[in-house]
N, C-alpha and C positions, 0 to 999 in steps of 0.2 A: 504494500500500500504506500502510495506517495505521501510524503509528509509536507506540511505547509512550510517547513524549513528548507526543503530542497530548492537549490538555486537562489536562495535568499541569504547570503552570508551575513548581512548586518542583523537580520532578525535572528538567525541561528546563534550569532555571537551573544545577543541579548539573552536568549533563552539559556545558553550555556553559563552565562553569568548568574542567572537565577539558580541554576542547578548547583553551581559552586557555592553560593551562599546557603542553600539548603543543606549542603554537606557540612558547612561550618556550624550551622544551628544544631545539627545532630551531634557532631563531634564535641561540641561544648556542653552537651547534656541539656540543651534548652528546648528540645523537641521530642519529648517522650511520646510513644505511640503515634497518634496522628495529630499531635499538638502543633499549633502555630499555623500561620497563613502568610502567603505572599501574593500580591497582585501588582502587575506592572502595566502601565499604559503603553501599548505598542503601536498606537495609531500611526506614528511617523514612519513605520516600516511597512505599512499596508500599501499594496499596489492594486491596479484595476482588476487583476485576476482574483485577488483575495476578496475584493468587494463584490465580485460576482459569484463567489462560492456559495453553493446551496447549504442551508443549515443541516446539521446532522442530529438535531434535537427538536423537540416541540418548543414552542414559545414559553419562556419561563418569566415569572414576575419577579422584579427586584424587591418590591415591597415599599418602594418610595419612588417618586418621580424626580428625575434629575436632568433638567433641560440642557445643562452644559455638556452632557455626555452624548448628545445626539451624534450618531455616526462613529462613535469611538470603538476601539478594539482593545481588549485586555487579555493578558495571560493570567490565569488564576490557578492556584493550587486547588486540587480536587478535595471535596469533602470526604473525610474518612481516609485520606491518603497520608502516607508517612513521608516526612522530610528525607529520611535516609533512602527511600525509594525514588523520590523526586530527584535527588542528587544524581542518581544513575540513569533514570529514565524519565526525563521531564515531561515528555509528550504522552506518556502513559499514566502519569500521576497528576496531570493538570491539563487544562484545555484553553483554547482561544475562543473568546466570546465576542459577539457583535451586539452593541446596544442598538435597539430598534428606534424607529422614528418617534414613537410615543414617549421615549425616554423613561419608560416605566417597566420595560421588559427587555429580554435579550434572547439570543439563540447561540448555541455552540456551533462553531464552524470547523474546528480542527483540534487535534488529529482524531481524537476519540470523544465519544459523548460522556466525558467525565464531568459530573456535576461540580460546580465551583463550591468553595468554602461556604459553610452556613453563615459566616460573618460577612458575606458579600455586601449587605447593605452598609455596614460600617466602612468598609474599604472604598466602595464606590462613592459614598457620600463625601469622603475625604478627597478622592480624585476629582470629583466635580468642583469642589471648592478650589483646588489647585488650578484648574482651568479658568474658573471665574476670576481668580486673582492674578492669573498669568505668572504663577510662582516659578514655573519650570520644574516642579517636583513631579516625578513620573512613577515612583514606586512606593509601596507600603509594605511593611513587614510587621507581623505580630508573632511574638515568641515568648518563651517562659524562662528568662534568665534566673537561675536559682537564687543567687545572693540578692538580687534586686527584689524579687518576690518576697524573700524572707524579710527584708527591711520594711516592706509594705505592711507587715503584720504588727509593726510598732506604731501605735496611734500617734506617738510624739513626732514621728517623721512625716506625717501626712499633711501638716500645715503648708501653706503656700511657700514654696522655695526653701523649705527646711531641708529636704533631702537634696535638692540641687546644691545648696551651699556646702553640705557635708561632702558630697561626691566631687564637686569642683575642687575642694580643698585637699583632697587626697593625693593628687598628682597633677602637675600643670597641664599635661596633654588633655585631660578631660575637659577643662575649661576651654582649651584651644580648639578642640575638635567636636565638642558638643556645646557650642557657645550660648545656646538659648536655654540650656538646662533641661530639667525633667518636670513636666506637668503631672498633675495627680487627678485621676478620676475615681471617686469613691466607688465601692463595690456596686456593680450593676449587672443584671442578668446577661450572661454571654449571648451574643447574637441578636440582642434586642435593638430596636430603633432608639431606645433611650440611651443605650451605650454609644451608638453611632453619634447621636446629638451631643452627648457630653464630651466625646473624644474630639469632635469637630471644634467645639468651643475651646478646648485646651490647646488644640493645634494652631489656633490663631496666634498664640504667643510662644509655643514650644514646637520643636521638631520631634521630640520623643515624649510619650505620655505613659505613665504607669497606671495600669488598671489594677486597683487594690486587690491583693490576694489572688491575682490571676496572671498577669504578665505585662509586657510593654507593647506599645504600638508606635511605630516610627514611620515618618515619611522622609523621602530623600530624592535627590535628583536622579538617582538610579538605585537599583537594589543594593549595590555595594556601599553606597553612601549611607543608606538607611541602616545597614548592618554595622558599619563602622561606628556610628554614633552609639548604638546599643553596646557595642564591644567595649568602648572606652568607659562608658558608665558602669558596665559590669566589672571592669578592672578596678575601678575605684571602690566599688562595693566589696570586692574581695580584699582589698587593702584594709578597709575599715574593719571588716569582720575578722580578718587575721590578726589585726592589732588587738581587738577585743579578746580574742582567744588567747593571746599572749599575756593578757592580764592588765592591759593599760588602755586608757582612752587616747586615741591618736590625736596628736596636736593639730594637724592640718595646717594648710597655708593660712596666714592671717588675712584679714580684710584688706590691709594695706598691700600685701603681696598680690592678692587677686586683682585689686584695682590697678596695680602696676602692670600686670599682664594684660588687662583689658585695654589699657592705653598703648602698650608696646606692640600688641598684635592687632590693634584696631578692631576689637571684638564688639559685638552689639550690646553686651551687658557687662 
């Protein structure tokens, strides 16, 4: 069977990048069983032949109407699929979908009729906002970083920017490479429109959002950018927790040192 990737090196490279990140999520222990999701806007790689491809699924409802997504195409990890399998066989464990003209439904067009993630409304709502604001962000990643999720179980860390300040202060690279910090969404039912709305609100000011007791959701210019931000936050969480396990409260960078970094590296915060 011919793949949508055949003869399309740019699209193939993008899908291979998704597979690479899926492998990292699994190797880090952030993607147990079928945990986590990835969606990427691949509309820029779509040609006339793809636009004319017949659907291989029935029309599916998104659950929300998103006018900004009219005519867009996305690669989506499949529901019930494992990141470790997506890393090896991305087109068997995910699919390409086309948003229909009503902007409230979609069809699967390639390669197989793999149903997208159950959290598709959250992902597509974020993608629509990126298009509306012309942000240039094309990828969303949801995963379960162990140390970050553990820290979300401490109520004292869930105030606005409390966790951001702690994580920024552990190592300079975290502030440099995740310069907007970490937003917080209080526990909300996974897959719900309420979770999508709360995530969208936090992503107005942050690129990575913590879903309390669940995981993180990140947006990025591509899937690697989204992963990198989660990765640096996770490193800081490890440093903090390791320090506590050694029996002391980590000192962290001072406010003055972080202000110096903001100025020296022209960071937004």
